[in-house]
N, CA and C of each residue as an Amber inpcrd file, in Angstrom:
protein
   357
   0.8470000  -1.1670000  -0.0010000   0.0020000  -0.0030000   0.0020000
   0.9000000   1.2310000   0.0000000   0.5710000   2.1820000  -0.8370000
   1.3390000   3.4200000  -0.8840000   0.3490000   4.5700000  -0.9050000
   0.5680000   5.5460000  -0.0440000  -0.2890000   6.7240000  -0.0710000
   0.5490000   7.9580000   0.1710000   0.1080000   9.0600000  -0.3830000
   0.8240000  10.3230000  -0.2010000   0.3940000  10.9630000   1.1030000
   1.3630000  11.4990000   1.8080000   1.1030000  12.1930000   3.0590000
   0.9330000  13.6760000   2.7700000   0.3440000  14.4230000   3.7000000
   0.0770000  15.8460000   3.4690000   1.3040000  16.6750000   3.0790000
   2.4720000  16.3500000   3.5930000   3.6550000  17.1600000   3.2840000
   4.3240000  16.7160000   1.9810000   3.6760000  15.8440000   1.2210000
   4.2100000  15.4280000  -0.0710000   5.0630000  14.1780000  -0.0110000
   5.3800000  13.6970000   1.1690000   6.1380000  12.4490000   1.2880000
   5.1910000  11.2750000   1.1120000   5.7330000  10.1420000   0.7780000
   4.9170000   8.9480000   0.5790000   5.1870000   7.9570000   1.7050000
   4.1740000   7.2370000   2.0530000   4.2620000   6.1670000   3.0350000
   4.0120000   4.8670000   2.2880000   4.9090000   3.9000000   2.4600000
   4.7240000   2.6110000   1.8050000   4.7030000   1.5350000   2.8700000
   3.7110000   0.6670000   2.8180000   3.5310000  -0.4110000   3.7800000
   3.5770000  -1.7120000   2.9920000   4.5310000  -2.5840000   3.3200000
   4.7000000  -3.8390000   2.5940000   4.4780000  -5.0230000   3.5240000
   3.7850000  -6.0170000   3.0190000   3.6470000  -7.2940000   3.7000000
   4.1100000  -8.3560000   2.7100000   5.0660000  -9.1820000   3.1080000
   5.5950000 -10.2010000   2.2140000   5.1580000 -11.5890000   2.6810000
   4.6290000 -12.3810000   1.7610000   4.2160000 -13.7560000   2.0460000
   5.1160000 -14.7110000   1.2710000   5.3410000 -15.8830000   1.8200000
   6.1610000 -16.9080000   1.1570000   7.4940000 -16.3230000   0.7270000
   8.1330000 -15.6070000   1.5940000   9.3620000 -14.8900000   1.3050000
  10.4520000 -15.3850000   2.2470000  11.6820000 -15.4720000   1.7550000
  12.8250000 -15.7920000   2.5920000  14.0140000 -14.9470000   2.1750000
  14.6460000 -14.2730000   3.1130000  15.7710000 -13.3940000   2.8290000
  16.9660000 -14.1250000   2.2370000  17.2730000 -15.2930000   2.7680000
  18.4080000 -16.0520000   2.2240000  18.1290000 -16.4650000   0.7800000
  16.9090000 -16.9170000   0.5240000  16.5470000 -17.3250000  -0.8280000
  16.6170000 -16.1340000  -1.7810000  16.2280000 -14.9570000  -1.3050000
  16.3020000 -13.7600000  -2.1380000  17.7480000 -13.4410000  -2.4970000
  18.6690000 -13.5560000  -1.5370000  20.0870000 -13.2810000  -1.7960000
  20.6520000 -14.2900000  -2.7970000  20.3530000 -15.5730000  -2.6080000
  20.8260000 -16.6020000  -3.5450000  20.2760000 -16.3220000  -4.9520000
  19.0110000 -15.9740000  -5.0420000  18.4110000 -15.6410000  -6.3340000
  19.1200000 -14.4410000  -6.9570000  19.4530000 -13.4330000  -6.1460000
  20.1760000 -12.2700000  -6.6380000  21.5510000 -12.6220000  -7.1640000
  22.2520000 -13.5090000  -6.4660000  23.5820000 -13.9560000  -6.9100000
  23.4570000 -14.6860000  -8.2400000  22.4710000 -15.5680000  -8.3450000
  22.2600000 -16.2900000  -9.6060000  21.9440000 -15.3150000 -10.7380000
  21.1720000 -14.2910000 -10.4410000  20.8290000 -13.2810000 -11.4300000
  22.0900000 -12.5430000 -11.9080000  22.9770000 -12.1900000 -10.9740000
  24.2390000 -11.5290000 -11.3230000  25.1020000 -12.4490000 -12.1830000
  25.2350000 -13.7070000 -11.7840000  26.0360000 -14.6720000 -12.5580000
  25.4930000 -14.7840000 -13.9820000  24.1880000 -14.8730000 -14.1120000
  23.5570000 -14.9560000 -15.4320000  23.9000000 -13.7190000 -16.2680000
  23.8130000 -12.5340000 -15.6640000  24.1020000 -11.2880000 -16.3890000
  25.5730000 -11.2220000 -16.8070000  26.4720000 -11.6990000 -15.9570000
  27.9020000 -11.6910000 -16.3060000  28.1680000 -12.6820000 -17.4340000
  27.5980000 -13.8800000 -17.3260000  27.7810000 -14.8880000 -18.3840000
  27.2600000 -14.4090000 -19.7300000  26.1760000 -13.6440000 -19.7090000
  25.5590000 -13.1480000 -20.9500000  26.1630000 -11.8380000 -21.4260000
  27.1620000 -11.3370000 -20.7230000  27.8120000 -10.1030000 -21.1320000
  27.0180000  -8.8420000 -20.8390000  25.9420000  -8.9520000 -20.0760000
  25.1220000  -7.7900000 -19.7120000  25.7580000  -6.9820000 -18.5900000
  26.7320000  -7.5960000 -17.8940000  27.3350000  -6.9890000 -16.7130000
  28.7590000  -7.5310000 -16.5750000  29.6710000  -6.6790000 -16.1650000
  31.0320000  -7.1560000 -15.8750000  31.2270000  -7.1620000 -14.3740000
  32.2160000  -7.9130000 -13.9220000  32.5100000  -7.9500000 -12.4830000
  32.8210000  -6.5630000 -11.9510000  33.5050000  -5.7360000 -12.7330000
  33.8790000  -4.3930000 -12.3090000  32.6570000  -3.4850000 -12.1410000
  31.5840000  -3.7880000 -12.8550000  30.3650000  -2.9790000 -12.7690000
  29.4770000  -3.3550000 -11.5850000  29.7970000  -4.4780000 -10.9520000
  28.9590000  -4.9450000  -9.8430000  29.1720000  -4.0770000  -8.6090000
  28.1290000  -3.3900000  -8.2110000  28.1320000  -2.5410000  -7.0220000
  26.9570000  -2.9350000  -6.1410000  26.8730000  -2.3390000  -4.9810000
  25.7470000  -2.5600000  -4.0870000  24.4340000  -2.2060000  -4.7870000
  24.4260000  -1.0850000  -5.5000000  23.2070000  -0.6470000  -6.1890000
  22.8110000  -1.6230000  -7.2920000  23.7920000  -2.1070000  -8.0600000
  23.5190000  -3.0640000  -9.1320000  22.9730000  -4.3560000  -8.5320000
  23.6090000  -4.8520000  -7.4660000  23.1400000  -6.0850000  -6.8370000
  21.7270000  -5.9120000  -6.2880000  21.4530000  -4.7740000  -5.6690000
  20.1090000  -4.5170000  -5.1260000  19.0370000  -4.6240000  -6.2000000
  19.3710000  -4.2090000  -7.4140000  18.3980000  -4.2820000  -8.5230000
  18.1850000  -5.7270000  -8.9990000  19.0220000  -6.6600000  -8.5560000
  18.8900000  -8.0650000  -8.9270000  18.0710000  -8.8540000  -7.9060000
  17.6420000  -8.1990000  -6.8430000  16.8780000  -8.8730000  -5.7930000
  15.3860000  -8.8500000  -6.0830000  14.6440000  -9.7510000  -5.4550000
  13.1880000  -9.7630000  -5.5910000  12.5940000  -8.4410000  -5.1380000
  13.2070000  -7.8370000  -4.1280000  12.6880000  -6.6040000  -3.5310000
  13.2080000  -5.3520000  -4.2230000  13.6970000  -5.4900000  -5.4450000
  14.3190000  -4.3650000  -6.1600000  13.4090000  -3.1520000  -6.2780000
  12.1210000  -3.3490000  -6.4020000  11.1900000  -2.2330000  -6.5740000
  10.6270000  -1.7140000  -5.2580000  11.1040000  -2.2620000  -4.1640000
  10.6260000  -1.8450000  -2.8460000  11.7210000  -1.0250000  -2.1740000
  11.4310000   0.1830000  -1.7310000  12.4670000   0.9690000  -1.0420000
  12.9620000   0.2470000   0.2110000  14.2360000   0.4280000   0.5330000
  14.7470000  -0.1690000   1.7690000  13.9910000   0.4330000   2.9490000
  13.5520000  -0.3910000   3.8870000  12.7300000   0.1250000   4.9900000
  13.5100000   1.0540000   5.9140000  12.8840000   2.1310000   6.3190000
  13.4530000   2.9920000   7.3490000  13.2230000   2.3680000   8.7170000
  12.0700000   1.7230000   8.8740000  11.6580000   1.1650000  10.1580000
  11.0870000  -0.2240000   9.9390000  11.4630000  -1.1520000  10.8010000
  10.8610000  -2.4810000  10.8250000  10.3660000  -2.7280000  12.2400000
   9.1000000  -3.1190000  12.3550000   8.5040000  -3.4100000  13.6500000
   8.2540000  -4.9050000  13.7290000   8.8550000  -5.5350000  14.7240000
   8.6650000  -6.9770000  14.9490000   7.7740000  -7.1360000  16.1680000
   6.6470000  -7.7920000  15.9800000   5.7120000  -7.9940000  17.0820000
   5.8470000  -9.3960000  17.6470000   5.1270000  -9.6640000  18.7180000
   5.0770000 -11.0070000  19.2870000   6.1710000 -11.3160000  20.2790000
   6.9620000 -10.3210000  20.6690000   7.9870000 -10.5210000  21.6770000
   9.2710000 -11.1480000  21.1780000   9.3450000 -11.4780000  19.9030000
  10.5580000 -12.0760000  19.3520000  11.5840000 -10.9860000  19.0470000
  12.8490000 -11.2880000  19.2820000  13.9310000 -10.3370000  19.0480000
  14.8850000 -10.9050000  17.9960000  14.3450000 -11.1520000  16.8120000
  15.1450000 -11.6730000  15.7060000  14.5020000 -11.2320000  14.3940000
  15.2740000 -11.3450000  13.3040000  14.7780000 -10.9400000  11.9960000
  14.0520000 -12.0750000  11.2670000  14.3350000 -13.3020000  11.6550000
  13.6530000 -14.4680000  11.0830000  13.6950000 -14.4990000   9.5570000
  14.8880000 -14.2700000   8.9860000  15.0920000 -14.4200000   7.5440000
  14.3200000 -13.3770000   6.7360000  14.0370000 -12.2280000   7.3390000
  13.2330000 -11.1970000   6.6970000  14.1070000 -10.0800000   6.1370000
  14.0690000  -9.8690000   4.8190000  14.7760000  -8.7740000   4.1310000
  16.2190000  -8.6120000   4.6100000  16.9330000  -9.7000000   4.6930000
  18.2800000  -9.6830000   5.2730000  19.2180000  -8.6880000   4.6090000
  19.1540000  -8.5630000   3.3020000  20.0400000  -7.6290000   2.5960000
  19.5470000  -6.1920000   2.7300000  18.2590000  -5.9980000   2.6640000
  17.6810000  -4.6500000   2.6260000  17.6020000  -3.9590000   3.9830000
  17.7720000  -4.6870000   5.0630000  17.6180000  -4.0970000   6.4020000
  18.9130000  -3.5270000   6.9780000  19.9520000  -3.4100000   6.1850000
  21.2580000  -2.9900000   6.6840000  21.2050000  -1.7100000   7.5190000
  20.3990000  -0.7410000   7.1190000  20.3470000   0.5370000   7.8260000
  18.9570000   0.8500000   8.3610000  18.1240000  -0.1590000   8.4970000
  16.7760000   0.0420000   9.0310000  16.8200000   0.1240000  10.5510000
  15.9180000   0.9210000  11.0910000  15.7450000   0.9920000  12.5350000
  14.7920000  -0.1330000  12.9410000  15.1460000  -0.8700000  13.9770000
  14.3700000  -2.0360000  14.3960000  13.6480000  -1.7430000  15.7060000
  12.3740000  -2.1150000  15.7640000  11.5680000  -1.9720000  16.9670000
  10.9290000  -3.3130000  17.2660000  10.9940000  -3.7060000  18.5290000
  10.4630000  -4.9860000  18.9460000   9.3650000  -4.7320000  19.9690000
   8.1710000  -5.2360000  19.6880000   7.0290000  -5.0800000  20.5880000
   6.6530000  -6.4340000  21.1590000   6.2700000  -6.4540000  22.4380000
   5.8770000  -7.6930000  23.0850000   4.4740000  -8.1490000  22.6770000
   3.6660000  -7.2320000  22.1820000   2.3090000  -7.6010000  21.7830000
   2.3030000  -8.1560000  20.3580000   1.1950000  -8.7960000  19.9940000
   1.0330000  -9.3090000  18.6260000   0.4160000  -8.2340000  17.7440000
   0.5160000  -8.4220000  16.4040000   0.0780000  -7.4070000  15.4460000
  -1.3450000  -6.8920000  15.7180000  -2.3360000  -7.7550000  15.9640000
  -3.6850000  -7.2040000  16.1640000  -3.7930000  -6.2880000  17.3940000
  -2.8440000  -6.4100000  18.3310000  -2.8890000  -5.6210000  19.5670000
  -2.1090000  -4.3150000  19.4720000  -1.4580000  -4.0440000  18.3490000
  -0.6920000  -2.8120000  18.1880000  -1.6650000  -1.6430000  18.1830000
  -1.3570000  -0.6530000  19.0080000  -2.2460000   0.5030000  19.1420000
  -1.6310000   1.7480000  18.5030000  -2.4220000   2.7710000  18.4070000
  -1.9360000   4.0520000  17.9090000  -0.8220000   4.5760000  18.8110000
  -0.9260000   4.3090000  20.1040000   0.1040000   4.7270000  21.0530000
   1.4480000   4.0730000  20.7220000   1.4370000   2.7780000  20.4080000
   2.6650000   2.0930000  19.9980000   3.2790000   2.7870000  18.7900000
   2.4470000   3.0330000  17.7730000   2.9330000   3.6390000  16.5360000
   3.4640000   5.0510000  16.7760000   2.7730000   5.8280000  17.5990000
   3.2550000   7.1800000  17.9250000   4.6080000   7.1230000  18.6230000
   4.7800000   6.1670000  19.5300000   6.0480000   6.0120000  20.2460000
   7.1730000   5.6650000  19.2730000   6.9070000   4.7780000  18.3140000
   7.9020000   4.3990000  17.3110000   8.2860000   5.6090000  16.4610000
   7.3010000   6.3720000  16.0160000   7.5620000   7.5550000  15.1860000
   8.3620000   8.5810000  15.9680000   7.9870000   8.8390000  17.2160000
   8.7090000   9.8170000  18.0390000  10.1580000   9.3820000  18.2610000
  10.3750000   8.1130000  18.5270000  11.7300000   7.6040000  18.7110000
  12.5330000   7.7130000  17.4210000  11.8940000   7.3950000  16.3010000
  12.5680000   7.4670000  15.0020000  13.0140000   8.8910000  14.6820000
  12.1970000   9.8650000  15.0410000  12.5100000  11.2760000  14.7610000
  13.8130000  11.7250000  15.4050000  14.1770000  11.1660000  16.5420000
  15.3760000  11.6170000  17.2620000  16.5850000  10.7150000  17.0320000
  16.4200000   9.6450000  16.2810000  17.5560000   8.7660000  15.9920000
  18.5040000   9.4430000  15.0140000  19.7920000   9.2930000  15.2690000
  20.8010000   9.7930000  14.3360000  21.1610000   8.6380000  13.4280000
  20.8410000   8.7830000  12.1690000  21.0850000   7.7170000  11.1940000
  22.2890000   8.1080000  10.3640000  23.3570000   7.3050000  10.3990000
  24.5780000   7.6570000   9.6690000  24.8510000   6.7350000   8.4840000
  24.0320000   5.7270000   8.2680000  24.1400000   4.8410000   7.1100000
  25.5430000   4.3200000   6.9040000  26.1740000   3.8840000   7.9980000
  27.4860000   3.2540000   7.9180000  28.6640000   4.2090000   7.8120000
  28.4190000   5.4900000   7.9460000  29.5170000   6.4720000   7.8140000
  30.0920000   6.8090000   9.1580000
């Protein structure tokens, strides 16, 4: 789901079914190998951005925030490559129990986080 917010920014909400992060990475590697074998890509041209475009999630922006519900403190094979710089929030409640208060707290915390993207 994607909708425009009042200030012109967009909000995108993704739910992935039958998805595995490791399988996505392996598929991306196979895609790169295929492109190199076919002369569509050279090893020297392979960058993070090029590899990202070879993933299943290529058309999905990397998440700024990931919320894990149910009290679990793990990624569980979810978007392993794309989550490199995502902010992670872990809630003890399950998804149906998430309230507006939870979401407001996540947004407020996100606003004050210093994100340096590996720099």
